[in-house]
C-alpha positions as CSV (number, residue, x, y, z in Angstrom):
1,X,-16.1,25.7,50.6
2,X,-18.5,23.4,49.6
3,X,-17.1,19.8,48.7
4,X,-17.3,19.0,45.4
5,X,-18.6,14.8,45.4
6,X,-18.6,13.4,41.7
7,X,-20.8,10.4,40.4
8,X,-20.2,8.3,37.7
9,X,-23.4,7.1,36.1
10,X,-22.1,3.9,34.7
11,X,-21.7,2.9,38.3
12,X,-25.2,3.4,39.1
13,X,-25.6,-0.3,39.0
14,X,-24.0,-0.4,42.4
15,X,-26.5,1.9,43.9
16,X,-25.0,5.3,43.4
17,X,-28.0,7.0,42.1
18,X,-29.6,6.8,45.4
19,X,-26.6,8.5,47.5
20,X,-26.4,10.8,44.8
21,X,-29.8,12.1,45.2
22,X,-29.5,11.9,49.5
23,X,-26.4,13.9,49.2
24,X,-28.0,16.6,46.8
25,X,-31.0,16.7,49.2
26,X,-29.3,16.4,52.8
27,X,-26.0,17.8,52.7
28,X,-24.3,21.2,51.7
29,X,-22.1,19.9,49.0
30,X,-21.9,20.1,45.1
31,X,-22.7,16.9,43.6
32,X,-22.5,16.2,40.2
33,X,-23.0,13.0,37.9
34,X,-21.2,12.7,34.9
35,X,-21.4,9.6,31.6
36,X,-18.0,8.9,32.9
37,X,-15.2,9.8,35.2
38,X,-12.4,8.4,33.4
39,X,-11.7,5.9,36.2
40,X,-10.8,3.0,33.7
41,X,-13.3,0.4,34.7
42,X,-13.5,1.5,38.3
43,X,-16.9,1.7,37.6
44,X,-17.5,-1.9,37.1
45,X,-15.1,-3.2,40.4
46,X,-17.0,-1.4,43.2
47,X,-19.4,1.5,44.3
48,X,-16.8,5.1,44.4
49,X,-17.0,8.4,43.9
50,X,-14.8,11.3,44.0
51,X,-14.8,13.7,46.6
52,X,-12.9,16.9,45.7
53,X,-11.1,14.9,43.3
54,X,-9.9,12.1,45.5
55,X,-11.1,8.6,44.7
56,X,-12.9,7.2,47.3
57,X,-14.4,3.4,47.0
58,X,-16.3,1.3,49.2
59,X,-17.5,-2.4,49.7
60,X,-21.5,-1.6,49.0
61,X,-23.1,1.7,48.2
62,X,-24.0,2.5,51.8
63,X,-20.6,2.7,52.8
64,X,-19.7,4.5,50.4
65,X,-22.0,7.0,51.6
66,X,-20.7,6.8,55.2
67,X,-16.8,7.0,54.1
68,X,-18.1,10.5,52.0
69,X,-20.1,12.1,55.0
70,X,-17.0,11.8,57.2
71,X,-14.8,13.5,54.4
72,X,-17.7,16.2,54.0
73,X,-17.4,16.1,58.3
74,X,-13.1,16.8,57.6
75,X,-13.4,19.6,54.6
76,X,-16.2,21.2,57.0
77,X,-13.9,21.5,60.0
78,X,-11.0,22.6,58.0
79,X,-12.9,26.0,56.6
């Protein structure tokens, strides 16, 4: 099963739009961008995404990318 990675368009100011595109191009996962993930303000505090429904956040977009990659590896190892 492909991991589902969801991003908030309002969070793009942190650089998550770049990560979103890299994930789409380089990894076997489903990447979705929404206008809002109903995180009630999370998009203004730090880069974040949902990975299979679980919220993950980091200090920078690059760190978020690394966290997401680790989670993708964990998910793939369970299959």
